[in-house]
SEKOL-676995 format. One line per 10 residues: number of its first residue (from 1); their letters; for each residue x, y, z of N, C-alpha, C. Coordinates in steps of 0.2 Angstrom, whole numbers, plus 5000, padded with zeros to 4 digits. Layout:
% residues N
NUM> A> X,Y,Z,X,Y,Z,X,Y,Z; ...
//
This chain:
% residues 272
1> MGQLDGRVAF> 4700,4429,4802,4701,4430,4809,4700,4424,4813; 4704,4423,4818,4704,4417,4823,4699,4418,4828; 4697,4412,4830,4691,4412,4835,4694,4414,4842; 4700,4415,4843,4703,4417,4849,4706,4424,4849; 4705,4428,4843,4709,4434,4842,4707,4439,4848; 4713,4442,4851,4712,4447,4856,4712,4444,4863; 4713,4437,4863,4713,4434,4870,4720,4432,4872; 4721,4431,4878,4728,4429,4881,4727,4423,4885; 4731,4418,4884,4730,4411,4888,4736,4411,4892; 4735,4409,4898,4740,4407,4904,4740,4400,4905
11> ITGAGRGQGR> 4746,4397,4903,4747,4390,4903,4753,4387,4907; 4751,4383,4912,4756,4380,4916,4759,4373,4913; 4765,4371,4914,4767,4365,4911,4768,4366,4904; 4770,4372,4902,4770,4374,4895,4777,4372,4891; 4782,4369,4895,4788,4368,4892,4788,4363,4886; 4784,4358,4887,4784,4352,4882,4777,4349,4883; 4776,4343,4879,4771,4339,4880,4764,4342,4878; 4759,4341,4882,4752,4344,4881,4752,4352,4882; 4756,4354,4886,4756,4361,4887,4759,4365,4881; 4764,4362,4878,4767,4365,4872,4762,4365,4866
21> SHAALLAEHG> 4759,4359,4866,4754,4358,4861,4748,4363,4861; 4745,4364,4868,4740,4369,4869,4742,4376,4867; 4748,4378,4869,4750,4384,4867,4750,4386,4860; 4753,4381,4856,4754,4382,4849,4747,4382,4845; 4742,4378,4847,4736,4378,4844,4732,4384,4846; 4732,4386,4852,4728,4392,4854,4731,4398,4850; 4738,4398,4849,4741,4404,4846,4739,4404,4838; 4738,4398,4835,4736,4397,4829,4729,4400,4828; 4725,4400,4833,4718,4403,4833,4718,4410,4835; 4724,4413,4837,4723,4420,4838,4725,4422,4845
31> ADVIAVDICA> 4727,4418,4850,4728,4419,4857,4736,4421,4858; 4737,4426,4862,4744,4427,4864,4744,4422,4870; 4751,4421,4872,4752,4416,4877,4757,4418,4883; 4755,4416,4889,4759,4417,4895,4761,4409,4896; 4767,4407,4895,4769,4401,4896,4774,4400,4902; 4772,4395,4906,4775,4394,4913,4777,4387,4913; 4783,4386,4916,4786,4379,4917,4791,4380,4923; 4792,4374,4927,4796,4374,4932,4804,4374,4930; 4805,4371,4924,4811,4371,4921,4817,4368,4926; 4815,4363,4929,4820,4360,4934,4817,4354,4936
41> DIPTVPYPLA> 4821,4349,4938,4819,4343,4941,4816,4343,4948; 4812,4338,4949,4809,4337,4956,4812,4331,4959; 4816,4331,4964,4820,4325,4967,4816,4318,4967; 4809,4318,4968,4806,4312,4969,4804,4309,4962; 4804,4314,4957,4802,4312,4950,4808,4309,4946; 4807,4303,4944,4813,4299,4942,4815,4301,4935; 4811,4305,4931,4813,4307,4924,4814,4314,4924; 4818,4317,4919,4820,4324,4919,4813,4328,4916; 4812,4333,4919,4807,4338,4917,4809,4343,4912; 4805,4347,4910,4806,4352,4905,4812,4357,4907
51> TTDDLAETAR> 4815,4359,4902,4821,4364,4903,4819,4371,4900; 4824,4376,4902,4823,4382,4899,4823,4382,4891; 4827,4378,4888,4827,4377,4881,4820,4374,4879; 4817,4370,4882,4811,4367,4880,4806,4373,4880; 4806,4377,4885,4801,4383,4886,4802,4388,4880; 4809,4389,4879,4810,4393,4873,4808,4391,4867; 4808,4384,4866,4805,4381,4860,4797,4382,4859; 4794,4382,4865,4787,4383,4865,4786,4390,4863; 4790,4395,4865,4789,4402,4863,4790,4403,4856; 4795,4399,4853,4796,4400,4846,4790,4397,4842
61> LVEETGRRCV> 4787,4392,4844,4782,4389,4840,4776,4394,4841; 4775,4397,4846,4769,4402,4847,4771,4408,4842; 4777,4411,4843,4778,4416,4839,4779,4415,4831; 4780,4409,4830,4780,4407,4822,4773,4408,4819; 4767,4408,4824,4761,4409,4821,4759,4416,4820; 4764,4421,4823,4762,4428,4823,4760,4431,4829; 4759,4426,4834,4757,4429,4841,4762,4430,4845; 4761,4433,4851,4766,4435,4856,4766,4429,4861; 4772,4428,4864,4773,4424,4870,4777,4426,4875; 4775,4427,4881,4779,4429,4887,4780,4422,4891
71> TAVADVRDIV> 4787,4421,4893,4788,4415,4896,4790,4416,4903; 4789,4412,4908,4792,4413,4915,4793,4406,4918; 4799,4406,4922,4800,4400,4925,4797,4400,4932; 4793,4396,4934,4790,4396,4941,4787,4389,4942; 4787,4387,4949,4785,4381,4951,4778,4382,4953; 4773,4379,4951,4766,4380,4952,4764,4379,4960; 4769,4375,4963,4768,4375,4970,4769,4381,4974; 4772,4386,4971,4774,4392,4974,4770,4398,4972; 4765,4399,4975,4759,4404,4973,4762,4411,4972; 4767,4413,4976,4770,4419,4975,4774,4420,4968
81> ALQKALDHGI> 4778,4415,4966,4781,4415,4960,4776,4414,4954; 4771,4411,4955,4766,4410,4950,4762,4417,4949; 4761,4420,4954,4758,4427,4954,4762,4432,4950; 4769,4432,4952,4773,4436,4948,4774,4434,4941; 4773,4428,4939,4773,4426,4932,4767,4428,4928; 4761,4428,4931,4755,4430,4928,4755,4438,4928; 4757,4441,4933,4757,4448,4933,4762,4451,4927; 4767,4448,4927,4772,4450,4921,4769,4449,4914; 4766,4443,4914,4762,4442,4907,4757,4446,4906; 4753,4448,4911,4747,4453,4910,4750,4460,4908
91> AELGGVDIVL> 4755,4462,4911,4758,4468,4910,4760,4469,4902; 4763,4463,4900,4766,4463,4893,4760,4462,4888; 4755,4458,4889,4750,4456,4884,4743,4459,4885; 4742,4462,4891,4736,4466,4892,4730,4463,4895; 4731,4457,4898,4726,4454,4902,4727,4446,4902; 4721,4443,4904,4721,4435,4904,4714,4433,4903; 4713,4429,4898,4706,4426,4896,4705,4419,4897; 4711,4415,4896,4710,4408,4896,4716,4406,4901; 4714,4401,4905,4719,4398,4910,4719,4391,4909; 4724,4388,4908,4725,4381,4907,4730,4378,4913
101> ANAGVLHSNP> 4727,4375,4918,4731,4372,4923,4733,4365,4921; 4739,4365,4918,4741,4359,4915,4747,4355,4918; 4751,4359,4922,4757,4356,4925,4755,4349,4928; 4760,4344,4927,4759,4338,4930,4765,4333,4930; 4765,4328,4934,4770,4323,4934,4767,4316,4935; 4770,4311,4933,4767,4304,4934,4773,4300,4936; 4774,4299,4943,4779,4295,4945,4777,4289,4950; 4780,4284,4950,4778,4278,4954,4784,4274,4956; 4784,4272,4962,4789,4267,4965,4786,4262,4970; 4783,4257,4967,4779,4252,4971,4784,4249,4976
111> NEQTLEQAAA> 4790,4250,4976,4795,4246,4980,4798,4252,4985; 4794,4257,4987,4796,4262,4991,4799,4258,4998; 4805,4260,5000,4808,4257,5005,4806,4260,5012; 4804,4266,5012,4802,4269,5019,4795,4273,5018; 4792,4274,5024,4786,4278,5024,4788,4285,5022; 4794,4287,5024,4796,4294,5022,4796,4295,5014; 4798,4290,5011,4799,4290,5004,4792,4290,5001; 4787,4286,5003,4780,4286,5001,4777,4293,5002; 4778,4296,5008,4775,4302,5010,4778,4308,5005; 4784,4307,5003,4787,4313,4999,4785,4312,4992
121> NWGDAIGVML> 4784,4306,4990,4781,4305,4983,4774,4307,4983; 4770,4306,4988,4763,4308,4988,4763,4316,4988; 4767,4319,4993,4767,4326,4994,4768,4330,4987; 4773,4327,4983,4775,4331,4977,4769,4330,4972; 4766,4324,4971,4761,4323,4967,4755,4328,4968; 4753,4328,4975,4747,4332,4977,4750,4339,4976; 4756,4341,4978,4758,4348,4977,4758,4351,4970; 4760,4347,4965,4760,4349,4958,4753,4349,4955; 4749,4344,4956,4743,4343,4953,4737,4344,4956; 4737,4346,4963,4731,4349,4966,4732,4356,4969
131> TGVFNTIKVA> 4737,4356,4973,4739,4363,4976,4741,4367,4970; 4745,4365,4965,4747,4369,4960,4741,4371,4956; 4736,4367,4955,4730,4369,4951,4726,4375,4955; 4725,4373,4962,4722,4379,4966,4726,4385,4965; 4733,4385,4966,4737,4391,4965,4736,4395,4958; 4735,4391,4953,4734,4393,4946,4728,4397,4946; 4722,4394,4948,4716,4397,4948,4716,4403,4952; 4719,4403,4958,4718,4408,4963,4722,4414,4961; 4727,4414,4958,4731,4420,4955,4727,4423,4949; 4724,4419,4945,4720,4421,4940,4713,4424,4941
141> QRPLIEQERG> 4711,4422,4947,4704,4424,4949,4703,4432,4949; 4707,4436,4952,4706,4443,4952,4706,4446,4945; 4711,4445,4941,4711,4448,4934,4705,4446,4930; 4703,4440,4931,4697,4437,4927,4691,4441,4929; 4690,4442,4935,4684,4446,4937,4685,4453,4936; 4690,4456,4937,4691,4464,4936,4691,4466,4929; 4693,4462,4925,4693,4463,4918,4686,4464,4915; 4681,4460,4918,4674,4461,4916,4673,4459,4909; 4677,4454,4907,4676,4451,4900,4675,4444,4900; 4674,4441,4905,4673,4433,4906,4679,4430,4905
151> GSIVLTGSTA> 4679,4423,4904,4685,4419,4903,4683,4412,4903; 4688,4408,4903,4688,4401,4903,4694,4398,4906; 4693,4393,4911,4698,4389,4914,4697,4382,4913; 4702,4379,4911,4702,4372,4910,4707,4368,4914; 4706,4363,4917,4710,4359,4922,4712,4353,4918; 4718,4351,4918,4720,4344,4915,4719,4339,4920; 4714,4335,4919,4713,4329,4923,4716,4323,4920; 4712,4317,4921,4714,4311,4918,4709,4306,4919; 4709,4300,4916,4704,4295,4917,4705,4292,4924; 4711,4293,4927,4712,4291,4934,4708,4295,4938
161> GLKGMTDGSG> 4706,4301,4936,4702,4305,4941,4694,4304,4940; 4693,4299,4936,4686,4297,4935,4685,4289,4937; 4690,4285,4936,4689,4278,4937,4694,4276,4942; 4699,4279,4944,4704,4277,4949,4709,4273,4946; 4716,4274,4948,4721,4271,4946,4727,4272,4951; 4729,4266,4954,4735,4267,4958,4738,4260,4959; 4745,4260,4960,4748,4254,4962,4750,4253,4969; 4747,4258,4973,4749,4258,4980,4754,4263,4982; 4758,4265,4978,4764,4269,4979,4762,4276,4981; 4766,4280,4984,4764,4287,4986,4763,4291,4979
171> GMSGYNAAKH> 4767,4291,4974,4766,4295,4969,4760,4293,4965; 4759,4287,4963,4753,4285,4960,4746,4287,4964; 4747,4285,4970,4741,4287,4974,4739,4294,4974; 4745,4298,4974,4744,4306,4974,4741,4308,4968; 4744,4305,4962,4741,4307,4955,4734,4305,4955; 4732,4299,4957,4725,4297,4957,4720,4302,4962; 4723,4304,4968,4719,4308,4972,4718,4315,4969; 4724,4318,4966,4724,4324,4964,4719,4325,4958; 4719,4320,4953,4715,4321,4948,4707,4320,4950; 4706,4316,4955,4699,4316,4957,4697,4323,4961
181> GLVGLAKGWA> 4702,4326,4964,4701,4332,4967,4699,4338,4962; 4702,4337,4956,4701,4343,4951,4693,4343,4950; 4690,4338,4950,4683,4338,4948,4679,4342,4953; 4681,4342,4960,4678,4346,4965,4680,4353,4964; 4686,4354,4963,4688,4361,4962,4685,4364,4956; 4684,4361,4951,4681,4364,4945,4673,4365,4946; 4670,4361,4949,4663,4362,4951,4662,4368,4956; 4666,4368,4961,4666,4374,4966,4667,4380,4963; 4673,4381,4959,4675,4387,4956,4670,4389,4950; 4667,4384,4947,4662,4386,4942,4656,4389,4945
191> RLLGQHRVRV> 4654,4387,4951,4648,4390,4954,4651,4397,4956; 4657,4398,4959,4659,4404,4962,4660,4410,4956; 4663,4408,4950,4664,4412,4945,4659,4413,4940; 4654,4409,4940,4649,4409,4935,4646,4416,4934; 4645,4420,4939,4642,4426,4939,4646,4431,4935; 4652,4430,4935,4657,4434,4931,4658,4432,4924; 4654,4427,4922,4655,4424,4915,4662,4420,4914; 4664,4418,4919,4670,4414,4919,4668,4406,4920; 4670,4402,4915,4668,4395,4915,4674,4391,4917; 4673,4386,4921,4678,4381,4923,4676,4374,4922
201> NVVHPTAVDT> 4681,4370,4918,4679,4364,4916,4686,4359,4917; 4685,4353,4917,4690,4348,4917,4690,4344,4911; 4696,4342,4908,4696,4337,4903,4700,4331,4905; 4697,4325,4904,4700,4319,4907,4702,4315,4901; 4708,4316,4899,4711,4311,4893,4713,4304,4896; 4713,4299,4891,4716,4293,4893,4724,4294,4891; 4728,4289,4891,4735,4290,4890,4737,4295,4884; 4741,4299,4885,4743,4304,4880,4750,4303,4878; 4752,4303,4872,4759,4301,4870,4764,4306,4871; 4766,4307,4877,4771,4312,4879,4776,4308,4883
211> YMINNPHSPM> 4782,4312,4885,4787,4309,4888,4785,4307,4895; 4780,4310,4898,4777,4308,4904,4776,4301,4905; 4774,4298,4899,4772,4290,4900,4777,4287,4895; 4781,4290,4891,4786,4287,4887,4793,4288,4890; 4794,4286,4896,4801,4286,4899,4802,4279,4902; 4808,4277,4903,4810,4271,4906,4807,4270,4913; 4805,4275,4917,4802,4275,4924,4795,4275,4924; 4792,4275,4918,4784,4276,4918,4781,4270,4920; 4776,4271,4925,4772,4265,4927,4768,4262,4921; 4767,4266,4915,4764,4263,4910,4768,4258,4906
221> VDTSRFQQIQ> 4774,4258,4907,4778,4253,4904,4776,4246,4906; 4775,4245,4912,4773,4238,4915,4766,4238,4916; 4762,4236,4911,4754,4236,4912,4752,4231,4917; 4756,4226,4919,4754,4221,4924,4753,4224,4931; 4756,4230,4932,4756,4234,4938,4749,4237,4939; 4745,4237,4934,4738,4240,4935,4733,4235,4932; 4727,4236,4933,4722,4232,4930,4722,4233,4922; 4721,4228,4919,4721,4229,4911,4717,4235,4909; 4720,4239,4905,4716,4245,4903,4712,4243,4897; 4706,4244,4898,4701,4243,4892,4697,4249,4890
231> RVLPIDRLQP> 4697,4249,4883,4694,4255,4880,4689,4252,4875; 4683,4256,4875,4678,4254,4870,4680,4255,4863; 4683,4261,4862,4686,4262,4855,4693,4259,4854; 4695,4257,4848,4701,4254,4847,4707,4259,4846; 4708,4263,4852,4713,4268,4852,4717,4267,4858; 4724,4266,4856,4729,4265,4862,4730,4271,4866; 4732,4276,4863,4733,4282,4866,4732,4288,4862; 4731,4294,4865,4730,4300,4861,4736,4304,4860; 4736,4308,4855,4742,4313,4854,4740,4320,4857; 4745,4323,4859,4744,4330,4863,4739,4334,4859
241> SDVSAAILWL> 4740,4334,4852,4736,4338,4848,4728,4337,4849; 4727,4330,4850,4720,4328,4851,4717,4332,4857; 4721,4332,4862,4718,4335,4869,4718,4342,4867; 4723,4345,4864,4722,4352,4862,4716,4354,4859; 4714,4350,4854,4708,4351,4850,4702,4352,4855; 4702,4347,4860,4696,4347,4864,4696,4353,4869; 4702,4355,4871,4703,4361,4875,4701,4368,4871; 4703,4368,4864,4701,4373,4860,4694,4374,4860; 4690,4369,4859,4683,4370,4860,4680,4372,4866; 4683,4369,4872,4681,4371,4878,4682,4379,4880
251> VSDAAFAVTG> 4687,4382,4877,4689,4389,4879,4686,4393,4874; 4683,4391,4868,4680,4395,4863,4673,4397,4865; 4670,4402,4861,4663,4404,4862,4658,4398,4860; 4660,4393,4856,4656,4388,4855,4653,4384,4861; 4658,4384,4867,4656,4381,4873,4654,4386,4878; 4650,4392,4876,4648,4397,4880,4644,4395,4886; 4640,4390,4885,4636,4387,4891,4638,4381,4894; 4645,4380,4894,4648,4373,4897,4652,4375,4903; 4650,4374,4908,4654,4375,4914,4653,4369,4920; 4658,4368,4924,4657,4363,4929,4657,4356,4926
261> VALPFDAGMT> 4660,4355,4920,4659,4348,4917,4666,4345,4918; 4666,4338,4919,4671,4334,4919,4671,4330,4913; 4674,4332,4908,4674,4329,4901,4678,4323,4900; 4676,4317,4899,4680,4311,4898,4682,4312,4890; 4688,4311,4889,4691,4311,4882,4695,4304,4882; 4692,4299,4882,4695,4292,4885,4694,4286,4881; 4691,4287,4875,4690,4281,4870,4685,4276,4874; 4681,4279,4878,4676,4275,4882,4679,4271,4888; 4685,4273,4890,4688,4269,4895,4684,4269,4902; 4681,4274,4903,4677,4275,4909,4670,4271,4909
271> LT> 4668,4268,4903,4662,4264,4902,4664,4257,4904; 4670,4255,4904,4671,4248,4906,4672,4246,4913
//
């Protein structure tokens, strides 16, 4: 028997990267999955985002474990579309127990030519990674409460949300602000939902080896644009599966008394 047998996980940004890894690992441990992704590019983000083919591959990996997967194309900034995606998944799979607000972008343009460009970059970063997280929690709130079986919500943060990281551009400043904002969201919703046995936490990984940082436009390519990244442990970056393992623990019964926590998963980066 798997430790997540009978549970359903709602995962945003599930088309590739960390989201796909989380979906596959939770399925290995018994969870069915509602996998959501925008499957379209965002004009301010200079690298291509996941596609419908990517989302289909996530579904294939989940189903390969013997679990069910319902996919939906939705922008987390659109709360109505997100609600429809979750409602459809619940109708097919019988509920929701785990919520992973994972969708994110990382874009930077320190040579922004206009204030309008900076504002647009900021707006999309905040929209996806703060408003989008609020939307994800908000649409899941009612079913998590009405089911009366508890649950777990995990928000994807970053060491940038604990230590601070920006090059002054709208995109990176928005990323930094959004990841800090998740800590407040998690603590507030943990207090609100605790009486219903719903736990809310944030995991803050250091750099994770995904296309988000492995593309020609990534701010991580030119480390001179940031203060030298220092870690206590000799670890350059994490694999998506590493973060998935941490999330598996957070959503499992082993973490039954853990809520409102901002968990650094950063090789000691926040110690320096």
